[in-house]
C-alpha positions as CSV (number, residue, x, y, z in Angstrom):
1,T,58.3,-37.9,-28.2
2,D,59.1,-39.6,-24.9
3,F,62.4,-38.4,-23.5
4,G,62.7,-40.3,-20.1
5,D,61.5,-40.0,-16.5
6,L,62.2,-38.2,-13.3
7,S,63.4,-40.4,-10.5
8,A,59.9,-40.1,-8.9
9,T,56.4,-38.7,-9.5
10,I,56.6,-35.0,-8.5
11,S,54.2,-32.1,-8.4
12,D,54.6,-28.5,-7.4
13,G,58.4,-28.5,-8.0
14,N,60.2,-26.1,-10.4
15,G,63.1,-26.1,-12.8
16,S,65.2,-24.3,-15.2
17,G,68.4,-24.7,-17.3
18,N,70.9,-23.4,-19.8
19,D,71.7,-24.2,-23.4
20,I,72.9,-27.7,-22.5
21,R,70.8,-29.1,-19.6
22,F,67.6,-28.9,-17.7
23,I,67.3,-29.1,-13.9
24,S,64.3,-30.2,-11.9
25,A,64.1,-29.3,-8.2
26,G,62.0,-29.9,-5.1
27,G,58.2,-30.5,-5.0
28,V,55.9,-33.1,-3.6
29,N,56.3,-36.8,-4.3
30,G,53.6,-39.4,-4.9
31,S,53.4,-40.1,-1.2
32,G,52.5,-36.5,-0.4
33,S,55.9,-35.6,1.1
34,R,57.9,-32.6,0.2
35,V,61.4,-33.3,-1.2
36,N,64.7,-31.5,-1.6
37,V,65.8,-33.6,-4.6
38,V,67.5,-31.9,-7.5
39,E,68.2,-33.8,-10.8
40,F,69.1,-33.0,-14.4
41,V,69.0,-34.2,-18.0
42,N,71.1,-33.1,-21.0
43,Y,69.0,-32.0,-24.0
44,A,71.3,-33.7,-26.5
45,S,70.6,-37.3,-25.3
46,A,67.2,-38.7,-24.2
47,G,67.1,-40.6,-21.0
48,N,66.1,-40.5,-17.3
49,T,67.3,-37.8,-15.0
50,T,70.5,-38.0,-13.0
51,D,71.0,-36.8,-9.4
52,F,72.4,-33.3,-9.3
53,G,72.4,-32.5,-5.5
54,D,69.9,-31.2,-2.9
55,L,68.1,-28.0,-1.9
56,S,69.0,-26.9,1.6
57,A,65.6,-28.1,2.8
58,V,62.5,-29.8,1.5
59,R,60.4,-27.3,-0.4
60,E,57.6,-26.9,-2.9
61,L,55.8,-24.0,-4.7
62,F,59.0,-21.9,-5.1
63,S,59.8,-19.5,-8.0
64,N,63.0,-19.4,-10.0
65,V,65.1,-17.3,-12.3
66,S,68.2,-18.2,-14.3
67,N,70.7,-17.1,-16.8
68,N,73.0,-19.4,-18.8
69,V,75.2,-20.0,-15.7
70,R,73.1,-20.0,-12.5
71,Y,69.8,-21.4,-11.5
72,V,68.3,-19.5,-8.6
73,T,65.4,-20.6,-6.4
74,L,63.2,-18.1,-4.6
75,G,60.9,-18.6,-1.6
76,G,58.5,-21.5,-1.4
77,N,56.8,-23.6,1.1
78,G,58.7,-26.0,3.4
79,G,55.8,-26.5,5.8
80,S,55.5,-22.8,6.1
81,A,56.3,-20.0,3.7
82,V,60.0,-19.1,3.5
83,N,62.1,-16.2,2.1
84,T,65.0,-18.4,1.2
85,I,67.1,-17.6,-2.0
86,E,69.7,-20.2,-3.1
87,Y,71.5,-21.1,-6.3
88,F,73.2,-23.8,-8.3
89,T,75.8,-23.5,-11.0
90,I,74.0,-25.3,-13.8
91,Q,77.0,-27.1,-15.3
92,T,78.4,-28.2,-11.9
93,T,76.6,-30.8,-9.8
94,G,76.3,-30.2,-6.1
95,N,74.0,-29.0,-3.3
96,A,72.4,-25.5,-3.2
97,T,74.4,-22.5,-2.0
98,D,72.9,-19.7,0.0
99,F,72.3,-16.6,-2.0
100,G,70.4,-14.3,0.4
101,D,66.8,-13.6,1.4
102,L,63.7,-12.1,-0.2
103,T,62.2,-9.0,1.5
104,G,59.2,-11.2,2.3
105,T,58.0,-14.8,2.0
106,R,56.8,-16.0,-1.4
107,T,54.9,-19.2,-2.2
108,E,52.7,-20.5,-4.9
109,S,55.5,-20.7,-7.5
110,H,53.5,-18.7,-10.0
111,C,54.9,-15.3,-8.9
112,G,55.5,-13.8,-12.3
113,N,59.2,-14.4,-12.2
114,V,61.1,-12.8,-15.1
115,A,64.8,-12.4,-15.9
116,S,67.5,-11.0,-18.2
117,S,71.0,-12.4,-18.2
118,T,71.9,-10.0,-15.4
119,R,68.8,-9.5,-13.2
120,G,66.0,-11.7,-11.9
121,L,62.7,-10.3,-10.8
122,I,59.9,-11.9,-8.7
123,S,56.5,-10.2,-8.2
124,A,53.5,-10.4,-6.0
125,G,52.3,-13.6,-4.3
126,P,50.6,-14.3,-1.0
127,N,51.5,-12.4,2.2
128,A,52.3,-15.2,4.7
129,G,49.6,-15.7,7.3
130,S,47.4,-12.8,6.3
131,G,45.3,-14.3,3.4
132,S,46.1,-11.1,1.4
133,Y,48.3,-10.7,-1.7
134,S,51.2,-8.5,-2.5
135,N,52.0,-6.1,-5.3
136,I,55.7,-5.9,-4.6
137,I,58.3,-6.5,-7.3
138,E,61.9,-7.2,-6.1
139,Y,65.1,-8.1,-7.9
140,I,68.4,-9.8,-7.5
141,T,71.6,-9.6,-9.5
142,I,72.0,-13.2,-10.6
143,A,75.8,-13.3,-10.8
144,S,76.2,-12.0,-7.2
145,T,74.9,-13.1,-3.8
146,A,72.8,-10.7,-1.6
147,N,69.3,-10.1,-0.3
148,S,66.7,-9.0,-2.9
149,T,66.1,-5.3,-3.5
150,D,62.8,-3.4,-4.0
151,F,62.1,-2.8,-7.7
152,G,58.7,-1.2,-7.7
153,D,55.0,-2.3,-7.6
154,L,52.4,-3.9,-9.8
155,S,49.1,-2.0,-10.2
156,N,47.2,-4.9,-8.5
157,S,47.9,-7.0,-5.4
158,V,47.8,-10.4,-7.1
159,N,48.8,-14.1,-6.9
160,Q,49.6,-16.7,-9.5
161,T,50.5,-14.4,-12.4
162,G,52.4,-15.6,-15.5
163,G,55.7,-14.1,-16.4
164,V,57.6,-13.8,-19.7
165,S,60.7,-11.8,-20.5
166,S,63.2,-10.7,-23.2
167,S,66.7,-9.4,-22.4
168,T,65.0,-6.0,-22.0
169,R,61.5,-6.3,-20.7
170,G,59.6,-8.4,-18.1
171,I,55.9,-8.9,-18.6
172,F,53.4,-10.0,-16.0
173,A,50.0,-11.4,-17.1
174,G,46.8,-12.2,-15.3
175,G,46.5,-13.5,-11.8
176,N,44.0,-13.8,-8.9
177,T,43.2,-10.8,-6.8
178,S,40.9,-10.5,-3.7
179,G,38.3,-9.1,-6.1
180,G,38.6,-12.0,-8.6
181,V,40.6,-13.2,-11.6
182,I,42.0,-10.5,-13.9
183,N,43.2,-10.2,-17.5
184,V,45.7,-7.3,-17.0
185,I,49.1,-7.4,-18.7
186,E,51.8,-5.0,-17.4
187,Y,55.6,-4.6,-18.0
188,V,58.8,-3.3,-16.6
189,T,62.2,-2.5,-18.1
190,I,64.4,-5.0,-16.3
191,A,67.6,-2.9,-16.2
192,S,65.8,0.0,-14.4
193,T,63.6,0.1,-11.4
194,G,60.1,1.5,-11.1
195,N,56.4,0.5,-11.0
196,A,54.9,-1.6,-13.8
197,T,53.3,0.0,-16.8
198,D,50.1,-1.1,-18.6
199,F,50.8,-3.3,-21.6
200,G,47.3,-4.5,-22.7
201,D,44.9,-7.3,-21.8
202,M,44.7,-11.1,-22.2
203,T,41.9,-12.6,-24.2
204,S,40.3,-13.8,-20.9
205,A,40.9,-13.4,-17.2
206,R,43.1,-16.3,-16.0
207,F,45.5,-17.2,-13.2
208,K,48.0,-20.1,-12.5
209,L,49.6,-19.3,-15.8
210,A,52.9,-20.4,-17.3
211,G,54.9,-18.5,-19.8
212,L,57.8,-18.8,-22.3
213,A,59.5,-16.4,-24.5
214,N,62.3,-15.6,-27.0
215,S,63.6,-12.1,-27.8
216,T,60.5,-11.4,-30.0
217,R,57.4,-13.1,-28.6
218,G,56.1,-14.1,-25.2
219,V,53.6,-16.9,-25.0
220,I,51.2,-17.1,-22.1
221,T,49.8,-20.6,-21.6
222,G,46.9,-22.5,-20.0
223,G,46.0,-21.6,-16.4
224,K,42.5,-21.4,-15.0
225,T,39.6,-19.0,-15.3
226,S,37.4,-18.4,-12.3
227,A,35.4,-21.5,-13.3
228,A,37.6,-24.0,-15.1
229,E,41.0,-25.0,-16.4
230,S,42.0,-23.5,-19.8
231,N,44.1,-24.8,-22.7
232,V,44.5,-21.4,-24.4
233,L,47.9,-20.3,-25.6
234,E,48.2,-16.6,-26.6
235,F,51.1,-14.3,-27.4
236,V,52.4,-10.8,-27.1
237,T,55.1,-9.1,-29.1
238,M,57.7,-8.3,-26.4
239,A,58.9,-4.9,-27.7
240,S,55.5,-3.4,-28.3
241,T,52.3,-2.9,-26.2
242,G,48.9,-4.3,-27.0
243,N,46.3,-6.9,-26.2
């Protein structure tokens, strides 16, 4: 059912929320210009978005993590790749506040970002200027401010993975490697650090994936095969391993 509209046509932005409201941030407008606009809606009442504040700079293709209090943006493209981390308090309107820096630049927005109520993790993505991809996983403690810390590595250097998480596990699915698109699913225990462990396989190799989850199931949606866009939705049981 129709809910309302953003203030402008936007692509390649990102967003998150808590139990009460959803926040949309950044992206590219219909004229092809990057924006720093942040706006919100409350779930309980349909209607158009309301201005929330601004990112510190125009930016697209960034990742995000959140808990029920903070929304944190990670990396992105502001004309070149950046390592910026900043945050918003979801229930308080206002401009972004500096959080710290990633260990490296991250763009493409689909970087397998996963979170618990305590930690946020971001994985992989392109290495700026080199044309290669990263396998690095790094983390932040959402309630604090500081630079990101190394967590471990994925088994593949990959871009545009999908991420789903419970309060315990973070799961990374698919992606695009220098050798082609993969169907690999791996997981980490969010409260610890270490390299990712094999979980199983997707039904097909895809990248540019989105994901959503509750404490039981993670759903991996859409994306693109090496040849065409996909409308497939598939799920994993978060606490187990399997295809």
